[in-house]
NUROVO-739586 format. One record per residue (C-alpha): residue in three letters; chain; x, y, z. Coordinates in Angstrom, 3 decimals, padded with zeros to 6 digits. Each point is the difference from the previous one (the first is absolute). Layout:
{"ALA"; "A"; {X; Y; Z}}
...
END
This chain:
{"MET"; "A"; {-060.063; 045.269; 019.246}}
{"ARG"; "A"; {000.217; 003.326; 001.645}}
{"GLN"; "A"; {-002.403; 002.153; -001.846}}
{"ASP"; "A"; {-002.278; 002.095; 002.138}}
{"PRO"; "A"; {-003.479; -000.698; -001.443}}
{"VAL"; "A"; {-001.311; 003.336; 001.325}}
{"SER"; "A"; {002.631; 001.911; -002.012}}
{"VAL"; "A"; {-000.911; -002.049; -003.080}}
{"VAL"; "A"; {-003.664; 000.843; 000.323}}
{"VAL"; "A"; {000.538; 003.654; 000.897}}
{"GLU"; "A"; {002.276; 000.522; -002.999}}
{"PHE"; "A"; {-002.509; -001.718; -002.351}}
{"LEU"; "A"; {-003.081; 001.974; 001.267}}
{"ARG"; "A"; {001.853; 003.369; -000.176}}
{"ALA"; "A"; {000.312; -000.543; -003.727}}
{"VAL"; "A"; {-003.635; -000.938; -000.646}}
{"PRO"; "A"; {-001.751; 002.619; -002.147}}
{"GLY"; "A"; {-002.886; 001.591; 001.983}}
{"LEU"; "A"; {001.428; -000.739; 003.400}}
{"PRO"; "A"; {001.679; 003.034; 001.618}}
{"ALA"; "A"; {003.567; -001.176; 000.740}}
{"GLN"; "A"; {000.236; 002.323; 003.017}}
{"TYR"; "A"; {-002.918; -002.036; 001.706}}
{"VAL"; "A"; {001.794; -003.409; -000.218}}
{"THR"; "A"; {002.128; -000.823; 003.112}}
{"GLY"; "A"; {001.291; -002.941; 002.057}}
{"ASP"; "A"; {-000.347; 001.747; 003.278}}
{"HIS"; "A"; {-002.187; 002.511; 001.972}}
{"VAL"; "A"; {002.863; 002.334; 000.813}}
{"GLY"; "A"; {-001.134; 003.591; -000.366}}
{"HIS"; "A"; {-003.678; -000.970; -000.944}}
{"GLN"; "A"; {-002.630; 002.369; 001.316}}
{"ALA"; "A"; {-003.611; -000.962; 000.282}}
{"GLY"; "A"; {-001.934; 001.317; -002.967}}
{"GLU"; "A"; {002.981; -000.309; -002.412}}
{"PRO"; "A"; {-000.439; -002.544; -002.730}}
{"MET"; "A"; {002.238; -003.105; 000.296}}
{"ILE"; "A"; {000.457; -003.313; -001.645}}
{"TYR"; "A"; {001.755; -002.132; 002.627}}
{"VAL"; "A"; {001.825; -003.242; -000.997}}
{"GLU"; "A"; {000.683; -002.460; 002.807}}
{"HIS"; "A"; {001.497; -003.413; 000.019}}
{"SER"; "A"; {-002.542; -002.112; 001.821}}
{"GLY"; "A"; {001.484; -003.521; -000.383}}
{"GLY"; "A"; {001.154; -002.568; -002.436}}
{"PHE"; "A"; {002.582; -002.824; -000.207}}
{"ARG"; "A"; {002.748; -001.531; -002.059}}
{"MET"; "A"; {-001.607; -002.188; -002.774}}
{"VAL"; "A"; {003.091; -001.501; -001.482}}
{"ARG"; "A"; {003.407; 000.072; 001.872}}
{"ASP"; "A"; {002.335; 002.594; -001.472}}
{"ARG"; "A"; {-002.342; 000.568; -002.834}}
{"LEU"; "A"; {-003.580; 001.286; 000.629}}
{"ASP"; "A"; {-001.581; 002.080; 002.687}}
{"ARG"; "A"; {-003.642; 000.886; 000.711}}
{"ALA"; "A"; {-000.687; 003.305; 001.572}}
{"ASP"; "A"; {-003.421; 000.963; 001.310}}
{"ILE"; "A"; {-000.493; 003.687; -000.389}}
{"THR"; "A"; {-002.738; 002.115; 001.506}}
{"ILE"; "A"; {-000.917; 003.297; -001.817}}
{"ASP"; "A"; {-001.851; 002.646; 002.179}}
{"VAL"; "A"; {-001.386; 003.057; -001.770}}
{"TYR"; "A"; {-000.814; 002.965; 002.032}}
{"HIS"; "A"; {-001.842; 003.047; -001.307}}
{"GLU"; "A"; {-002.272; 002.763; 001.375}}
{"ASP"; "A"; {-002.516; -000.760; -002.755}}
{"ARG"; "A"; {-001.363; -003.558; 000.001}}
{"LYS"; "A"; {-000.584; -000.133; -003.797}}
{"HIS"; "A"; {003.660; 000.914; -000.689}}
{"ALA"; "A"; {001.095; -002.558; 002.550}}
{"VAL"; "A"; {-001.903; -002.885; -001.635}}
{"ASP"; "A"; {001.136; 001.097; -003.432}}
{"LEU"; "A"; {003.596; 000.051; 000.969}}
{"ALA"; "A"; {-000.301; -003.430; 001.765}}
{"TYR"; "A"; {-001.542; -001.563; -003.135}}
{"LEU"; "A"; {002.668; 001.589; -002.246}}
{"CYS"; "A"; {002.716; -001.501; 002.198}}
{"ARG"; "A"; {-001.721; -003.395; -000.179}}
{"GLU"; "A"; {-000.335; 000.075; -003.661}}
{"ALA"; "A"; {003.687; 000.975; -000.524}}
{"LEU"; "A"; {001.295; -002.595; 002.389}}
{"LEU"; "A"; {-002.003; -002.914; -001.397}}
{"GLU"; "A"; {000.133; 000.937; -003.743}}
{"GLU"; "A"; {003.242; 001.932; -000.538}}
{"LEU"; "A"; {002.472; -001.090; 002.640}}
{"PRO"; "A"; {000.348; -003.685; -000.997}}
{"GLY"; "A"; {002.923; -000.577; -002.356}}
{"ARG"; "A"; {001.850; 003.207; 000.874}}
{"VAL"; "A"; {003.362; 000.527; 001.634}}
{"VAL"; "A"; {-000.168; 002.700; 002.696}}
{"GLY"; "A"; {002.542; 000.809; 002.671}}
{"GLY"; "A"; {002.153; -003.132; -000.589}}
{"ALA"; "A"; {-002.905; -002.355; 000.009}}
{"GLU"; "A"; {-001.717; -001.701; -002.877}}
{"VAL"; "A"; {-003.757; -000.352; 000.865}}
{"LEU"; "A"; {-001.294; -003.261; -001.315}}
{"ASP"; "A"; {-003.501; 000.347; 001.082}}
{"VAL"; "A"; {-002.436; 001.934; 002.295}}
{"GLU"; "A"; {-003.170; -001.544; 001.599}}
{"GLU"; "A"; {-002.677; 001.753; 001.872}}
{"ILE"; "A"; {-000.431; -000.904; 003.616}}
{"SER"; "A"; {-002.737; 002.560; 000.712}}
{"SER"; "A"; {-001.471; 002.636; -002.221}}
{"PRO"; "A"; {-000.098; 003.603; 001.414}}
{"ARG"; "A"; {-002.563; 000.515; 002.778}}
{"TYR"; "A"; {-001.140; 002.988; 001.905}}
{"ASP"; "A"; {001.979; 000.146; 003.263}}
{"PRO"; "A"; {-000.086; 003.566; 001.392}}
{"ASP"; "A"; {002.789; 000.955; 002.368}}
{"VAL"; "A"; {-001.043; -000.609; 003.547}}
{"THR"; "A"; {001.851; 003.022; 001.378}}
{"SER"; "A"; {-000.252; 002.740; -002.710}}
{"ARG"; "A"; {-003.190; -001.397; -001.678}}
{"GLU"; "A"; {001.607; 000.672; -003.312}}
{"HIS"; "A"; {-001.535; -001.914; -002.861}}
{"ALA"; "A"; {002.129; -003.053; -000.689}}
{"TYR"; "A"; {-000.136; -003.039; -002.232}}
{"SER"; "A"; {002.211; -003.046; 000.576}}
{"GLY"; "A"; {000.872; -002.859; -002.292}}
{"GLU"; "A"; {002.558; -002.699; -000.029}}
{"VAL"; "A"; {001.989; -001.903; -002.763}}
{"ALA"; "A"; {002.566; -002.673; -000.029}}
{"ILE"; "A"; {003.074; 000.715; -002.273}}
{"PHE"; "A"; {002.056; -002.869; -001.242}}
{"PHE"; "A"; {003.560; 001.081; -000.923}}
{"VAL"; "A"; {003.545; -001.027; -000.745}}
{"GLY"; "A"; {003.281; 001.935; -000.016}}
{"ALA"; "A"; {000.560; 001.736; -003.280}}
END
């Protein structure tokens, strides 16, 4: 399978009601400290079943100048990924299940000191 799991998650999160689509990205290009951002990163994973099923570990980092907004966005992402993404076809992948690796935790940026919350999920998917 050749689906980019970051693209799948970015496309999904950009369509979640209540999440500003312009905040969701798969890279830091153009990001300025103080600007809100929901950063989706592929942090690991492996092939579960040859030619059939992949597991992608995805980290979601939410940056915001206001701590309350950061945590609210982080938990909205968590809820959508765990409760709404399983069973959907997004970006050429059918997501079979999503499991939480770690819930959002406060992890302020060491350089900019922006408020940041970081969580991680495992996404199990097959080609659609």
